[in-house]
C-alpha positions, 0 to 999 in steps of 0.5 A, a space after each residue: 606422053 604421060 599426064 601422070 602429075 609428078 609431086 614438086 619438092 614442096 609437095 613432098 615436104 608438106 606430105 612429110 610435115 602432115 605424116 609427121 603431125 599426124 604420128 605426134 597426135 594422140 597420147 604421143 603429142 599429150 606426153 610431148 606437150 609442155 604441160 602434163 595434167 595432174 594426173 597424166 603426170 601422177 601417173 607418169 611419175 609412179 607407174 614406173 615404180 611399179 613395174 620395177 616392184 613387179 619385175 623384181 617379184 617375177 623376174 629380179 628376185 628368182 633370178 638372184 635367189 637361183 644364182 645364190 646372189 644377194 637380193 640386192 641383185 634382184 632389185 637392180 635386175 627390176 630396176 634395169 628392166 623397166 628404165 632402160 626401156 624407159 630410156 629408149 622410150 625418151 629417144 623413141 619420142 624424139 624421133 617422134 618429134 624430129 625424125 631421128 632418135 635423140 633425146 633433144 627436139 624438147 624431149 628432155 629439156 633443162 639442157 641450155 647450159 647457162 653456167 659454163 663446164 667449170 662453174 657447173 662442176 664447182 655446183 654439181 660437186 657442192 651437190 654431190 656433197 650435199 646429198 652424201 652428207 645429208 642422206 648419210 646423217 639422215 639413216 638414223 631417221 630412215 631406221 626409225 621410220 620403219 621400225 615404227 611406220 613400215 615394218 609391214 613391209 616384207 620385201 626380202 632384205 627391207 629395214 632401216 639400214 642402207 645395207 640390209 639387201 646385202 646383209 648375211 652373204 658371204 663377202 666374196 659374194 656382195 663384192 662380185 655382185 657390186 662389181 657387176 650391178 655397181 656400173 648399173 645402180 651406181 651410175 646409170 641408173 640414177 642418171 636415166 632417172 636424171 633424164 626422166 623426172 628432172 628433164 622430162 617429167 619436172 620441165 612439164 608442170 608450169 602450172 605448178 608454178 614453185 611448187 613443181 620441185 617438190 610436187 616432183 621430189 615427193 613423187 620421186 620420192 614415193 616412186 621408190 615403192 621398195 623402200 617406201 619409208 625412205 621418203 622424207 629423207 629423199 625429200 630432205 636430200 634431193 629438194 635442193 638440187 631439183 629446185 636448182 635445175 628447175 630454177 636455172 633450168 641445167 639439169 647437169 646440177 642433178 646428174 652431178 648429185 644424184 648419179 655422182 653421189 651414187 657413184 661415189 657411194 658404190 666407189 666407197 662401199 665397194 672398196 670398204 667391202 674389199 678392205 673388210 671394213 664393211 
């Protein structure tokens, strides 16, 4: 008869819990903590932007030039290369926390859904319209900032106009580029940004109190290093929605506002190009 001890179910469960606790120590534990230090938060806000610029310079721009596409496509490639792995990283953190790939388990927060679907839809549409109208009305501010303070930024396509990344290309090339890149730049990539910046980073700044939305919005604006002259306008048209999400714990509002307005502008812009209005 064997004297070998066979672990009981509770022992196995304890072992599993110990393994999970071990896996979430170190940097992973810092990422999943309820509070990020200010230096860590600044890095988590800005490093993705620096990586996007690098991905554009070394991968996106060469590809877009090689195929004769507008430089807009190069930025779409750079954003995709960085943001999709970042999105997967949120699911990976969920696996560390819960044992399965998910953004739940406290990874992406502000998903309490305190409002009914109908009410948040109306609220979201309001923020969508606000962002679309205010961002368009602030285009002269972007042009002023670029011409007077940031003309030294020499990325191809840089400028105060929102269409400089598409200018000087044949209409059919522009339309093809928009149709290919539109689903990414017009919805998926802004959606990832909301999950990361508003759902993951913003809730982990309790030490800033009411300043957290401004801190988050300001760093998110700066994260767009490739359009650094738009920081003031981005703060103005994003802050109300970010403040609402922070106060009400419902990320659906900023998803309506940011990816929603990006989708609307992409559809309207592409339609305008097709009809020869731009």
